[in-house]
N, C-alpha and C positions, 0 to 999 in steps of 0.2 A: 504494500500500500504506500509506503514511504517513497518508493521509486517512482510510482505513478504521479504522486504529488510533485516531486522534484522535477520530473520530466515536463510537467505542464507549466512550470515557471520559466523554462528556457526560452530564449529568443530564437525564433525559427521562422523561415519563409518557405512556403510550398506553393506549387501550382496545381490547380484543379480545373476540371471541366464539369460544369453544372448543366444537367439536362433540364432546362426550364420547361420544355414541352411536356414532359412527364408530370412536373409539379403543378402546371397550370391547366391541366386537363379538367374540363367541366367548370371552369371559372368564367363568370360573365365578363363580357368584353371590357366594360368600364372599370373593372377591378384588376385586370391582368398585369399591367405594369407596376402598380403599387404592391400587388401580391408578390410579384417577382422580386422586388426589393426586399420584402419581408422574408421570402424564402432564402435569398442569398445571405441575409443577416443570420437567419436560423442555422443555415448550413455552416457558416463560418464559426458561429458560437459553439455548435456541436463538435466540429472538427478540432478547433483550437482550445476548447474548454474555457472560454472567457465569456462573460455576459456583456461586456462593453465591446460592440463591433461598430466600426466606422467605415463608411464607403467613400471611395475616391470620387471626385466629380466626374472623371472620365468614365468610370464604371456606371454611374447613374445615367450619363448621357448615352452610353452603349445600350442600356436597358430600354431607355425611352426613344432610341434612334428611329424606330419605325412606328412610333405613335403609342397610344395607350393600349390598343388591342392587339397589335402585331408585334409582340415581343419576340426577339430572336430565340430560336429553338434551343441553341446551346451557346454557352458563354465560357470562354477560357479566362479564369481569374487567378490572381496571385494573392494569397492570404499570408500575412505576416503577423506573428505575435510579438508585441513590443512591451517593454517595461514602462510602468508609470513613473514619470519623473517627479510627480508631486509627493512630498513627504506626508501630506495629510490624506492621501488617497486610501480608500478602503480596500480596493482591489489592486493587486500587484501588476497585473498585465492587462492589456487590451489588444484587440485584433484590428488590423487595417486591411481591407479588401480593395484591390484595384484591378483594372482591366489589364490583361497580359500584354496587349498591344499598346496601351496608353502609357503615360508617364506619371510617376508618383511625385508627391510633394515631399521632398526631402532636402 
């Protein structure tokens, strides 16, 4: 158990492909892009083990690129777990998701 906790605190970056088509099946048109953003955040939270997930502007633009109802079927994203610099922070790490073709703010 201690190894799993220690491993979840490491700073790490990984690349994933999310199949949004499968996650947005039977979702009404006006909810598809907002639901896709929520699904990406949920995926990143589950994979990285952090509750605080932030999306890059370019990733948000990639999701919304074809409008509210025509979300891309698959997205290639890069998720990185980062340390919290604030000393007052309750959580040690947070996740940052960005589009693999886009540029990150660093």
